[in-house]
N, C-alpha and C positions, 0 to 999 in steps of 0.2 A: 660371757665368754667373748662375744663379738666386740666388746669395747675394751678388752684388756690390752691388746697390742695394736700398735700403729706402725706403718711403714713410712720411713723418711726418704729423703732424696738419696738416690743411689741404691735403694732397696734395703737400707739398714732397718732392722726391726727393733722397736723399743717399747717399753711399757707406757701406756697412755697416762697423761697427768692425773686423770680421775682414778685410775687403778693405783697409781703410785701414792696418791693421797689416802686411799683406803688401806693399802698394804702395810705401811709402817705402823699405824696404831693397831691394826688387826694382828700383826705378828707379836707386838708387845702384849696385847690382851691375851692371846693364846698362850704365851709363855707364863703369864701370871696365873691364868686359870689351870694350867697343867701342873703348876707347882714343881717344876724340875723333873717331872716324870717323862721318861723317854721309852718308846716302844722299840725294842731291838729286833723282834721277830715279826712273823706274819700277824696281820691284824685285819679287823673289819671296821670300816668307817661308815657310820650312819649319819645322815644329815636330815634334820627336821626343819622345814622352812615355812614361815608364814608368808602367804602371797601378799605382796605389797599393794596390789590393786587388781582389777579385773582383766587386765590385758593378758593376751596369750603369752606364755613363757615356757621355756624348756628347762625343766628341773635338772636334767643331766649337765647343762652348761655351768651350773654352780659348783660342781665338784672340783674343777681345775683350780680356781682361785683359792678355795678352801684348803685343798690338799697342798698347794704350793705354800700357803701361809704356814701350815703345820710343819712343813719341811724347813722353811726358813727359821722357824722358832726352835728347831732342833728336837721336835717331839716325835716325828716319824721319818722313815725312809720310804717314800712313796713307791719304790720298786717292790716293797714287801707287802703291799696291799693285796689281799686275797679275795676281798668281798666288799662291794659297795652297795649301800642301800639308801634310798632317798624317798622322802614323802612330804607332800604338802600337808600342813596342819592348820587348823583354824585359829589357834591362839598360842600364846607362850612367847619365848624369845624369838626375835626375827629369824635367827638361824642358830640351831643347836647342833653341835657336832659331838658324836659319841664314838670313842675309839675303844675297841675291845681286842685284846690279844686272842688269837686263835691258834690251835695246833694244826700243823700241816698234816694233811691226810695222805 
């Protein structure tokens, strides 16, 4: 999260080059994997992440980029997220996102 945005001269905020390089292929990959599925209503987003190394990291910081990617791919409307769940896992894909429709209570 701390490396997603940069501030330029005059206070203009822009995406960092590293974030931009990750973002385009991530949006494409999300669209391919979603197979044109769009979640119109309330949903739960679960993120399972393998720690890349032993450094101290904040799991909650990963949700912003992942959610923005899903929005840009046309899969979700992040204003309709009712439930976030995240967990560090020992193995598997580096980052696995699971989206489940939920009924509003």
